[in-house]
C-alpha positions in Angstrom: 43.1 89.9 140.6 46.2 91.9 141.3 49.6 90.7 140.2 53.1 92.2 140.9 53.6 92.8 137.2 50.1 93.9 136.3 48.5 95.7 139.2 44.8 96.7 139.1 44.0 100.0 137.5 41.8 102.2 139.7 40.7 105.6 138.6 38.9 107.8 141.1 37.8 104.6 143.0 36.6 102.9 139.8 38.4 99.6 139.2 38.9 99.0 135.5 38.7 95.3 134.5 42.1 93.9 133.6 40.5 92.5 130.4 40.0 96.1 129.2 43.7 96.9 129.7 44.7 93.6 128.1 42.7 94.5 125.0 44.3 97.9 124.8 47.8 96.4 125.2 47.4 94.9 121.8 47.7 98.4 120.3 51.0 99.2 122.0 54.5 98.0 121.0 57.0 96.6 123.4 60.4 94.7 123.1 60.1 90.9 122.9 59.8 89.3 126.2 58.8 92.6 128.0 55.0 92.6 128.0 55.0 94.9 131.1 56.0 97.8 128.9 53.0 97.4 126.6 50.8 96.9 129.7 51.9 100.2 131.2 51.3 102.0 128.0 47.9 100.5 127.8 47.1 101.3 131.4 48.0 104.9 130.9 45.8 105.2 127.8 42.9 103.4 129.5 43.3 105.6 132.6 42.9 108.8 130.4 39.9 107.3 128.6 38.3 106.4 131.9 38.8 109.9 133.2 37.2 111.4 130.1 34.2 109.0 130.4 33.8 109.8 134.1 33.8 113.5 133.3 31.3 113.1 130.5 29.0 111.2 132.8 29.5 113.7 135.6 28.2 116.3 133.2 25.2 114.2 132.4 26.1 113.7 128.8 24.5 111.0 126.7 26.2 109.3 123.7 25.2 110.4 120.2 27.2 108.2 117.9 27.9 109.5 114.4 28.9 107.7 111.2 32.7 107.6 110.9 32.8 105.4 107.7 30.4 103.7 105.3 28.1 101.8 107.6 30.4 102.2 110.6 29.5 104.2 113.7 31.2 105.4 116.8 30.9 103.3 119.9 29.0 104.9 122.8 32.3 105.5 124.6 33.9 107.1 121.5 30.8 109.3 121.1 30.9 110.4 124.8 34.6 111.3 124.6 34.0 113.3 121.3 31.0 115.0 122.8 32.9 116.0 125.9 35.9 117.4 124.1 33.7 119.2 121.6 31.9 120.8 124.5 34.9 121.5 126.8 37.5 122.5 124.3 37.2 125.7 122.4 39.8 127.5 120.4 39.8 130.7 118.4 40.3 130.7 114.7 43.8 131.9 113.8 44.0 135.5 112.6 44.8 136.5 109.1 48.1 137.9 110.3 49.0 134.6 112.1 48.2 132.6 109.0 50.3 134.8 106.8 53.2 134.6 109.3 53.0 130.8 109.2 53.1 130.8 105.4 56.0 133.4 105.3 58.0 131.3 107.8 58.9 128.9 105.0 56.9 129.2 101.7 58.9 126.3 100.2 56.7 124.0 102.3 53.7 124.8 100.1 54.2 123.5 96.6 52.0 122.2 93.8 52.3 118.4 93.3 55.3 117.2 91.2 55.0 115.5 87.9 57.2 112.6 86.8 57.7 111.2 83.3 58.6 107.6 83.8 59.5 104.5 82.0 59.8 101.0 83.5 60.3 97.3 82.9 58.2 95.0 85.0 59.4 91.6 86.0 56.1 90.3 87.3 55.8 87.9 90.3 54.0 87.3 93.5 56.4 88.5 96.2 54.9 85.9 98.6 56.1 83.2 96.3 59.8 83.1 97.3 61.0 81.1 94.4 59.2 83.2 91.8 60.3 86.4 93.6 63.9 85.3 93.5 63.8 84.6 89.8 62.0 87.9 89.0 64.5 89.9 91.1 67.4 88.2 89.3 65.8 89.1 86.0 65.4 92.7 87.0 69.0 93.0 88.3 70.3 91.6 85.0 68.2 94.2 83.1 69.5 97.0 85.3 73.0 96.0 84.4 72.2 95.9 80.7 70.5 99.3 80.9 73.4 100.9 82.8 75.9 99.5 80.3 73.9 100.9 77.4 71.1 103.3 78.4 69.9 103.6 74.8 68.7 100.0 74.9 66.0 100.7 77.6 63.1 100.9 75.1 64.2 97.7 73.3 64.7 95.8 76.6 61.3 96.9 77.8 59.6 95.7 74.6 61.4 92.3 74.9 61.2 91.8 78.6 58.5 93.8 80.4 55.5 92.0 81.7 53.5 95.3 81.7 51.5 96.4 78.7 53.6 99.5 78.6 56.4 97.4 77.2 55.0 97.7 73.7 55.6 101.4 74.0 59.2 101.0 75.2 58.1 101.0 78.9 56.8 104.6 79.0 54.1 105.3 81.5 53.7 109.0 80.6 53.2 111.6 83.2 52.5 110.5 86.8 51.6 112.5 89.8 51.2 111.7 93.5 48.6 109.0 94.0 48.7 107.8 90.4 50.6 104.6 91.2 51.1 102.2 94.0 52.9 103.7 97.1 56.1 101.6 96.8 56.6 102.8 93.2 55.8 106.4 94.1 58.3 106.3 97.0 61.0 105.3 94.6 60.1 108.1 92.2 60.4 110.7 94.9 64.1 109.8 95.4 65.0 109.9 91.7 66.4 112.8 89.6 65.9 113.3 85.9 67.9 110.7 84.0 68.2 108.3 86.9 67.8 104.5 86.5 66.9 102.7 89.7 70.0 101.3 91.3 68.2 98.2 92.5 64.9 96.5 91.5 61.9 98.2 93.1 59.5 95.7 94.6 55.7 96.4 94.5 52.7 94.2 94.7 53.1 93.6 91.0 56.7 92.3 91.1 60.1 94.0 90.5 60.5 97.1 88.5 63.4 98.7 86.6 62.6 102.4 86.6 63.9 105.2 84.5 63.1 108.8 85.4 62.7 110.6 82.0 61.8 114.0 83.3 60.8 115.7 86.6 58.7 118.8 87.0 58.9 120.0 90.6 55.8 121.7 91.8 56.0 125.5 92.0 55.8 127.3 95.3 52.1 128.2 95.8 51.0 131.7 96.5 49.6 132.6 99.9 46.0 132.8 98.6 46.2 129.3 97.3 47.1 127.7 100.6 45.6 130.2 103.1 42.6 127.9 103.9 44.7 124.8 104.3 47.2 126.6 106.6 44.4 128.1 108.7 42.7 124.7 109.2 46.0 123.1 110.2 46.7 125.8 112.7 43.2 125.5 114.2 43.6 121.7 114.4 47.0 122.0 116.2 45.6 124.6 118.6 42.6 122.3 119.3 44.9 119.4 120.0 47.0 121.5 122.5 43.8 122.7 124.3 42.5 119.1 124.4 45.7 118.0 125.9 45.6 120.7 128.5 42.0 119.8 129.4 43.1 116.1 129.8 46.1 117.0 131.9 43.9 119.0 134.2 41.7 115.9 134.7 44.8 113.8 135.4 46.1 116.3 138.0 42.8 116.3 139.9 42.4 112.5 139.8 43.4 109.7 142.1 44.9 107.0 139.9 46.4 103.7 141.1 48.2 101.3 138.7 49.1 103.9 136.0 50.9 107.1 135.5 49.2 108.9 132.6 50.8 112.2 133.0 52.9 111.7 129.8 50.6 109.3 128.0 49.6 110.0 124.4 46.2 111.5 123.6 43.4 109.0 123.9 41.2 107.7 121.1 38.3 110.0 120.4 40.4 113.1 120.0 40.6 114.8 116.6 
């Protein structure tokens, strides 16, 4: 059924069920009260997916789903799109000169992971419990004030107040690197310099933290040989994405599409 707001999507004479577009619309954001925006985004994405499936079937391709996670396999449609793009899109590997030029453009981008020496005081709570979270935050704010008034008291305050086992050692957590702690805690560390004390309590799934950055070792710039493979893989992936987009754009230009305008739509699912 066609409506003024949500017209039928027809791709090369194939009418796509509105239920398919509605399901895709759940993956697209839109301002409150403006469902038409999400619908148009979804229609564009579905139009491209339909074009790719039509092309795969035109070529007589059959789906060959692969495992994409433990016990989780591609759908037949995902497998068809992947197979089509793997067949139709080819890119040359970047040359040694191109890889070296990409590295030389800004070697500072390629560093070893940093190391942080950190101490903290944990005021544990379940953040979903509003009353407990309010009390824990107030405790942490009071501790921050005490630490800022007298930084030398940090270890004693940790021993007396921290809900973490590290409190017995004055709050010290030793050396941490990326991935060693929860993302919210790590994000706070990345914004701190040596000697800093968190200006406000840092919330994580464990509660509120008062953090002191005891030392920072910024990762050294890595030599070309250490990052050559990573750069080459990234360049090849970017080139593949551009070529896949060009292939899709060509399908769009040669198609008759009613109810969508996918010329500027994002890449469809199934692309690398």
